[in-house]
N, C-alpha and C positions, 0 to 999 in steps of 0.2 A: 347113578342115573345120569343120562346125558340129555342136554338140551337139543331141541330141533334147530336152534339157531346155528349159523356158521359165521366164522370170521370173514369179513368182506371189507369193501371200501368204507363202510360206516360202522363197523362192529369190530371190537377187539376184546379178547379174553386175557385175564391175568389170574394166575393161580393164587397169588397173594400180593401184597404191596411190594413194589420195587420202584426205585427212582426212574426206571425205564418207562414208567407210566407217563413221564414228562414227554418222551419222544412221541407217543401216540397223541397226547394232548396238543402238542405243537402241530403235528400233521393235520389233525382234525380242524384246528383253528385256521390253518392255512388253506384248507379245502372247504367243503360245505358242511362241516360238522360231523359228529359221530358219537358213539356210545362205547364206554369201556366198562366191562363187567369184571369185578374183582371177586374171586371165589369160583372161577370156572377155568379148568385146564384148557390147553390149546386144542385138545381133541373134543372139547365140549362137555367133558365130565364135570358135573356140579359137585364141588366139595365144600363150598361155603367158607365163611370166615369165622374165627373163634370169638373175636371181640370186635363187633362192628363199630363201636364208638372209637376205640383206639385206632383201628384201621382207617376210619373216616377222617379223623384228625390228621393222621400221617399223610393221607392223600391230599387233603386241603392245603396243608403246610407246604408239601412238595410242589404243588401246582402254583401256589402264590409266590414261593421263593425262587422257583426255577424257570418259569415261563416269562419271556419278555417279548413285546410289551405285556403288561399285566392283563390277565384274563379274568380278573376279579369281576364278578357279575355276569360272566359269560359261560359259567359252568354250574352245575348243580349235582348234589349227591342225594341218594335215597337208598334205603335198605329194602330189598324185595325178597319175598319168600319164593324159593324155587324148590319144589319137592321136599319141603321141610328144612331147607338150608337157607341161611342168611347170605344173600349176595348183595354187594354194593354196586349200584348202577351209577356211573358217572356220565352225565350228559354234557357234551362239549358243543357249544354253538360256533358257527362260522365267525371268525373274527372280522372286525372292521378296520383293523390297523396292521395289516399284513406288511411285511413278512414277520411271523412269530418265530422265535428261536429259543433254544435251550441256553440259559444264561451262561453257564460255565463253558459251553462250547463256543459261544459268540455268534455274531451275525455273519456266518461264513459256511462254506460247505462242511458238513459234519455237525452243524448246529441248527440248521433250518431243515425241516422235514416235510415231505408231502406223502400223500397216501396213494399207493398203487395196488389196488385190490386189497388183500389182507396184510400188506407189507408197508412199513414206514420206510421211505427211502430218502437219503440226503439230497437236497436240491443243489444243483450245480451253481457255480459262481455266476455265469451269465444269467441264469434263471433268477437268482437272488436279486441281481441288479435290475432285471426286468420287473420284478415284484415291487422293488423300491420305487421305480419310476412310475408305476401304475397305482401306487398307494394313494387313495383319495384323501384330499383335504390336508394332509400333513406334508409340509415342505421337506425336501430332502435333507436340509441342514438340521432339522429337528428330530429326524429318525435316529434310532440307536445305531452307533457305529459298529461295523462288523469286526473291527479290532478294538479291544478294550485294554490291552497292555500298552498304554501310551505314556510318553513323556513330553514335557513342554519347555525344554531348556531355552530354545530360541524365542518363543513367544513370551516367556517370562522375562527374558533379557530386555526385549523391546518394550514390554509393559512397564518394567521397573525404570527404564530410561525415560519414560514419560510420567514417572511418579504415580503409576497405577499398580496396585497389588494384583496378584493372581493366585488367590487362595480358593479353597473349595466353595466358600460362600459367594465369591466373585464369579466363579465358573457357573454357579447355579443362576445368578442374576443375568449373566451374559447369554446363557443358553447352552453352555458346554456340558453341563451335568443335569440330568433329569432322573430323579429318584435313584441316585447312586450309579447311574449308567451314563457313560460318555456318549454324547450325540455325534452326528456327522460334523457339526460345527467344531467340536473338540478335535475330531479326526483331522479336519482341514488345518487346524492350528497346531497340530502335534508334530513332533520330530519324525514320526513314522509315515506321514502322508505320502502316498506313492505318486499321485497325479501331479505332474510337474510342468516345467517350462523347458523347451528346447530352443536355444538361441544360436543363430548362424549368421555369419557375414560372408557374402559372396563377392568374388572379383567380377566386376561388370554388372550388367542389369539382368542376368539370368542365373540359373543354378549350375552353370558349367563347372565352376571350380570354387572350393572353399578357401576362405582366408582365415577364418577363425570359427570356433563353435564351442558350446558349453551346454550343460544340462543341470537343472536344479530340481530338488524335491524337498519334502519336509514342510514345515510351517509355511503357510501362504505369505506371512509377513517376512519371513526369511527369503522366500522366493522373490518377493517384490524388491527387496534390497539388492540381491545378487543380479537380478535381471536389469535393474536400473544401472548398476555398476558396469555390466557388460556393454550396454548401449552407450553409456557415457564414455567408455574407453574408445569407442569407435565414432563418437559424435564430434567430428572435427571442429576446431575453432577457426574463425576467420577474423582478420582485423581490417578495418576500413578507417581512413582518415577523413574527418569532416572538419574543415578549418584547422584549428589548432588541437582538436580532440581526436583521440583514438577510440573507435567504437568496435567492440568485440561482438561476434555473433556465432551461433552454432549451426551446423547443417540442419539440425532438427531442434525446434524450440524445446528447452528442457521441461517446461510446464506441460507441453503437449505430449511429450514422451511419458511423463509421470501419469497424466490423465489416461492415456491409452492403456498403460499397464494396469492401473487400478480398475479401469472399466472391465478389462479382460478377466481379472481375478474375482471381482465382486459379482459380476453378472453372469459368470460362467455357469453352465448346467453341470453340476457335479455328479448327477446320476448317470451321465454319459462318460465312458472311458475316452481318454485321449488327452495329450498334453497341449498346452498353449504353445504356439509357434511364433517366434520372433525371427524375422528375416530382414537382413539389411543388404541393400544393393547399392550400386554406385549412384542411383538417382532417387531411391525411396527406402522407406522402412515400413514394414507391415507387421501387425499383431493380430493373430487369429486365435479364437477360443471356441470351445464347444458350447453349443446352445444358440439357437436362433432367437428371434424376438418372442417375448412372452405373448400369450394369447390375447388378442384384442388390441395390441399395440402395433403401430406402423413405424416405418423408418422416419417418416416426416414428423411423427409425434416425438420421437427421440431427439431429432434435430431442433425441435422447438422447446426442448427442455422437459418434456413429460417423462415420467419414470414409473416403471412397473418393477417391483422389487422381487426378483427371483430368490435372492438370499438376503432377506431383510436383517437377520441377526448378524450375519457376516458384515453387511454394510454398516450396521450400528457399531461394530468393533472398529472399523476403519474410521468412522466419524469420531469415535471416542479418542482414537489415537491421533486425530488431527490430520489424517491422510485424505479425508474427504471433507469438503465444506458442508455440503447438503446433497440431497438427492436430485438427479436430473440435470446437473450443471456441467457434467463432463464433456459431452459432445459439443454443446454450444461454445464452451470455453476453448476447445481445440480449434473449432472453426474460426473463432475470434482471433486466435493467435496467428492465423494465416490471412487475416483480412487485407494486409498490404502486400500479399504475395500473388504472383501471376498463376501459381498452381495451388490447388486446394486439396485438402484431405479427401479421401474417397472411402465411403462406407459401403460394404457389400454384406448381404445377409442371405443365407439359405436356410433350409429347414433346421439344420443342426450346427451351423457355423456362423459366427459373427467375426468380420474382418474389417480392420481399419488400416488404411495406408496413408502414411505421412510423406508427402513429397519433400525432397531436399530443398531447402530455402535457397534463394539466389540473391545476388546483389542488384538484380534488375528491379527498378522501382517504377511502377506504373503511375501515371497521372490519375487524378480523381476521375476525370472524364473516361479514361480507359477502364478503370475499375467499375464505374457505373455502367458502362456499355457491356462489360462481361456479365455483370449481375442481371442486366435486363434480358439476357439470353438464357437465364437459368430455367425458365419454364418452356423453352423451345426456341427454334430458329426464328429470326426476325429479319424483315427487309430493312434496307437503309432508311426508308421514309418512316417506318414504324419506330425505329430507334431515335431518329431526329425528333419526332413528335413526342415520344414518351420522355425523352431526356432534355428537350429544349436546346439541342445542340445544332448549330447551323450546318448546312449541307457540306460545305468545303471542309470544315473541321471534322465532321463525321467521316468523310472520305479518308482523311489523314489517319484518323484513329483506326479505322478498319484495315487500312493498308499496313499500319504498324503491327496490329494484332495478328494479321495474317503472316507477316514476316517473322514473327516470334512463335509461330505455330500454335497460337492460342485460339484462333478462329478459323473456321473452314467456310469457304464460299461455295454455295450450292445453287444450281440452276443457271439460267442465262436471261439477259434482258430484264424486262420488268418483273420476271418471276424469280430474280436472284434473291436469295436469303443468306443469312450468316448464322452459323452454328458454333457455339462454344465447344471446344474440345479439350479443355483442361479443367 
């Protein structure tokens, strides 16, 4: 006897139990749910199952052991009578923690399935990444990693150098392991992590010709070390004599470089493909990473020290290793390191990119009045009289200050006569 039902986007037949039932369960969980009938041939012929208790137990065990994230509580089994035959009906609900995948295949193409009519098809890599980005409520770092064959040689070395163990129980507490499955945080700290850093040094102030370049992948902690070493190699030292003392300085404050790299690694959006870019020119150093501002946060909020933690567990690892002091201090610290410089760091943000540019430091030292004048123009152009009144600086002195700042290309004069205003351009 044949059933009038047909296999379709929400219905699948299985003659008997097979582990391929996992593929259908994954596909239904990733879509809007569906039903698997065990005891019906592909052509609809009802043959039933001989021992429904044994078959039911095998189905339950297979689904619980092989579908990740767990669908425990999201499926049900019952035995139904169809023309005198016992058929097991497995009802799969749409999952709330997509993407679901076949554990042994991994979170990759060939392990994640979708339903296309009566067929279970493997999801493509770009589609899997899109599903991860759109997964509600669960941060990317806490989702199962699409790679599970991972090693942690570099991360373990760095942990042990800080007298911190990296055993399974530590990985669980950190968030690298969840119910025996490596998370994306573990992937980020593994030797196999592919998203890396591309570092370049250019001759001059554009990309006309390379002087040096390198690339790094693997553990983010390893990437941080190698990227800092690359910049340090090209971060020239200068000596200045003050009285009987020699004062050394660098093109870029070492602490500012460190903070810029840590900020890029910790706050990057790892659901987006793309490497961090380090670009060094004759007059500046820029660090660009994937991921704009978190929702509800403005650039002004960041500069004031507010923090929205895109990768909270990753940030906690950096704090534990002493790489970060606390949350929200990075950008204010960088700005503070340039407080006595005529040129300030620049932060640029788009929908998917965060970029910070550190200007090369100079031996030019501005007076307190010159620095106060520049700061007074932060919220827009000012007239000479507005600056005099706001800062309490006499007219002749203000004229001297503005003249010096213009000659140093730090201030631009706009307008004529009484409508003349001065705009900060550095």
